[in-house]
Structure formats: structure tokens, C-alpha cells
C-alpha positions in Angstrom: -5.8 7.2 24.8 -6.8 6.0 21.3 -8.4 8.6 19.0 -12.1 7.6 18.5 -11.8 8.4 14.6 -8.9 5.9 14.5 -10.7 3.4 16.5 -13.7 3.7 14.1 -11.5 3.4 11.1 -10.1 0.1 12.3 -13.7 -1.3 12.8 -14.7 0.1 9.4 -11.8 -1.5 7.7 -12.4 -4.8 9.4 -16.1 -4.8 8.3 -15.2 -3.9 4.7 -12.6 -6.6 4.5 -14.3 -9.2 6.8 -15.0 -11.8 4.2 -11.5 -11.8 2.8 -10.0 -11.8 6.3 -12.2 -14.6 7.6 -11.5 -16.7 4.6 -7.7 -16.2 5.0 -7.8 -17.2 8.6 -10.0 -20.2 7.8 -7.4 -21.3 5.1 -4.6 -20.8 7.6 -6.4 -23.3 10.0 -6.9 -25.7 7.3 -3.2 -26.0 6.8 -2.5 -27.3 10.2 -5.7 -29.4 10.3 -5.4 -31.1 6.9 -2.1 -30.2 5.5 0.9 -32.5 5.3 4.4 -31.8 6.6 5.3 -30.4 3.2 2.5 -27.8 3.3 3.6 -26.7 6.8 7.2 -26.5 5.6 6.1 -24.2 2.7 4.8 -21.8 5.2 8.2 -21.9 7.0 10.0 -21.2 3.7 7.6 -18.3 2.9 8.2 -16.7 6.3 12.0 -17.0 6.0 11.7 -15.3 2.6 9.4 -12.7 3.8 11.7 -11.2 6.4 13.2 -7.9 5.3 11.5 -8.0 1.8 8.1 -7.5 0.3 5.3 -10.0 0.8 4.7 -10.2 -2.9 8.3 -11.0 -3.6 8.5 -13.6 -0.9 5.2 -15.2 -2.2 6.4 -15.2 -5.8 9.7 -16.7 -4.9 8.3 -19.3 -2.6 6.0 -20.4 -5.4 8.9 -20.9 -7.6 10.9 -23.1 -5.1 7.9 -25.3 -4.0 7.0 -26.3 -7.5 7.0 -30.1 -7.8 8.5 -30.4 -4.3 11.8 -28.8 -5.4 12.6 -27.2 -2.1 12.1 -30.6 -0.3 14.9 -32.3 -2.2 17.3 -29.7 -3.6 20.8 -29.6 -2.3 22.1 -26.2 -1.1 23.8 -25.1 -4.4 20.7 -26.0 -6.4 18.5 -24.0 -3.9 20.8 -21.0 -4.0 20.9 -21.1 -7.8 17.1 -21.1 -8.0 16.7 -18.3 -5.5 19.2 -16.2 -7.3 16.9 -16.0 -10.3 14.5 -13.7 -8.5 15.4 -13.1 -4.9 18.2 -10.7 -3.5 19.2 -12.6 -0.4 19.7 -15.9 -2.1 22.8 -17.1 -0.3 21.7 -16.4 3.4 18.1 -17.4 3.0 19.1 -20.5 0.9 21.3 -21.6 3.8 18.4 -20.9 6.3 15.9 -22.9 4.3 18.3 -25.8 3.6 19.7 -26.0 7.1 16.1 -25.8 8.6 14.9 -28.5 6.4 17.7 -30.9 7.3 17.4 -30.2 10.9 13.7 -31.0 10.8 14.5 -34.3 9.0 17.0 -35.2 11.6 15.2 -34.1 14.7 11.6 -34.9 13.8 11.9 -37.2 10.8 10.3 -34.2 9.0 7.1 -34.8 10.9 6.7 -31.1 11.7 3.4 -31.6 13.5 5.5 -33.6 16.1 7.5 -30.4 16.7 4.3 -28.3 17.0 2.7 -30.8 19.4 5.7 -30.5 21.6 4.2 -27.4 23.3 0.6 -26.7 23.9 1.0 -23.0 24.6 1.2 -21.0 21.4 3.4 -18.3 23.0 5.8 -20.8 24.5 5.9 -22.7 21.1 6.6 -19.5 19.3 9.5 -18.7 21.7 10.7 -22.3 21.4 11.0 -22.0 17.7 12.4 -18.5 17.7 15.2 -19.6 20.2 16.1 -22.8 18.5 19.3 -22.0 16.7 18.8 -24.9 14.3 15.6 -23.5 12.9 17.3 -20.7 10.9 15.6 -17.6 9.9 12.6 -17.7 12.3 13.1 -15.1 14.9 10.2 -13.9 17.1 8.5 -12.1 14.2 8.9 -14.7 11.7 8.0 -17.5 14.0 4.8 -15.7 14.9 4.1 -15.2 11.3 4.7 -19.0 10.6 2.4 -20.0 13.4 -0.3 -17.5 12.5 -0.2 -18.8 8.9 -1.0 -22.3 9.9 -3.8 -21.3 12.2 -2.4 -20.5 15.6 -4.2 -17.6 17.5 -3.0 -15.2 20.0 0.3 -14.3 18.4 1.2 -10.9 17.0 3.3 -10.4 13.9 5.1 -7.2 15.0 6.5 -6.0 11.6 7.4 -2.5 10.6 3.8 -1.7 9.4 2.1 -2.9 12.6 4.7 -1.2 14.9 4.2 2.0 12.9 0.3 1.8 13.3 0.6 1.1 17.0 2.6 4.3 17.3 0.0 6.2 15.2 -2.7 4.8 17.5 -0.7 5.8 20.7 -0.5 2.2 21.9 3.2 2.5 22.2 5.6 5.5 22.5 7.0 6.9 19.2 10.6 6.2 20.3 10.0 2.5 21.1 12.3 0.2 19.2 11.2 -3.5 18.8 13.7 -6.0 20.3 13.6 -9.6 21.2 13.5 -8.6 24.8 10.4 -6.4 24.5 8.5 -8.4 21.9 6.2 -10.1 24.3 5.5 -6.7 26.2 4.5 -5.0 22.9 2.6 -8.1 21.7 0.5 -8.1 24.9 -0.3 -4.5 24.3 -1.7 -5.4 20.9 -3.4 -8.5 22.3 -5.3 -6.4 24.9 -6.2 -3.9 22.1 -7.6 -6.8 20.0 -9.9 -7.5 22.9 -10.9 -3.8 23.2 -11.8 -3.7 19.4 -13.3 -7.2 19.5 -11.2 -8.4 16.6 -9.2 -11.5 17.1 -5.4 -11.0 17.0 -4.7 -12.9 13.7 -7.5 -10.9 12.0 -6.3 -7.6 13.6 -2.9 -8.1 12.1 -4.4 -8.4 8.8 -6.5 -5.3 9.3 -3.5 -3.2 10.4 -1.4 -4.5 7.5 -4.1 -3.6 5.1 -4.4 -0.1 6.5 -0.7 0.4 5.9 -0.3 -1.3 2.6 -3.8 -1.6 1.1 -3.3 -5.2 0.6 -4.1 -8.5 2.3 -1.6 -11.3 1.3 -0.6 -13.7 4.1 
């Protein structure tokens, strides 16, 4: 059973940060609604870069490689060279971004909305992306992050901060480890909790992340 003080804290933080959070989510939806394939791809590159590193570093690095459409046309060696200037995992993530870009060109003629429209169920779409071995660097968490960042609802980004807070809230046992197999089960727990606190799941993620980091990034 959740501690009432912790429950009240979540509501309080949401109310304090509501304007920022609502604007973030509105901007997310505008990317899918009005953005071009390049804009959507930039969210893919950000989420590939954000895995296992800080959101700030991922954002800074992503801003560097999307300038003047560099990441859209660079070959692998050029991309790795640029990443090496400011990013630790430049070889692996460079390959992920390059191979994913080339696959999206080959499979969908880089019409990323065509890929997104291939499945009307956000959860099934997330799983489809996460399980597509040709889309490199987007597992369950990063695929959820990507879809949330372009306006999809009902998906949880179960990163280390959110999992930690779920344990603090006694939503999941302290000894639970997140795996691909139990991702949807833990996600469903957070989804039910979002209904309980009356905060939509994409917004709840930002609240929980803020509570752990003191920041709202993306």
C-alpha cells in the first residue's frame, strides 16, 4: 500500500510543474502531427544516445549531429568521428544510428510515419520496434522513450530512476530486476498507478523523473 505522504508528494510535484510538463507533452505531439521524417528521426537518434548515459549529454550530442542535417547524410566514419568529439560510446552508437537510418531508407523510403502507421496499437508498435533487429539501439525502454517523445500515450519509460521510485512507492518489490520479459508487467503496474493518481502516463514519467533528478528534459 502506497504511503499517503508519498502519494501527496507526487500530486504536489505534478501541480508545481504542470505547466512545464503539459507544454513538453504538447510539443511531443506536435512532432508526430506536424514534423517531417527528419524530425522524427532526430528523436530516434536522441533515444539511442540517451541509453546508458545522461539526458543532458545525449541532448547536447544529438544537437551536434543534427545540425544542418549532418546525421541524415553522413557516412559511418564521419558519424563516428563527430560523436567521438563529445560522446563516450561513439563506435557502437554511431553504428546503431547509421544502420537504423539506412534500414529506414531501404524499408520505408525514410517515410517513418509509414512505419508508425503500420500498427494502430501503441504497445504493439513499441514491441514491434523493440524486436526489429534492424532498428538498432531501441529496446523496450528506448522504443517507449522514442514513441512518448513524438506524442504516443500509454507507454512507460522504465529507466533506472522510474524503477527506483516504483520500489520506493512499494509498487514493485525491492528485488525486482527489469528484463524484456517483465517489462510489460511492470509497465502495467505503473499504468494502473497513473490512473490512480489521475496523471496521464507520459506526464507521470516526467513527474517521477523530476522527483529523482530535479530536472525535466525529454
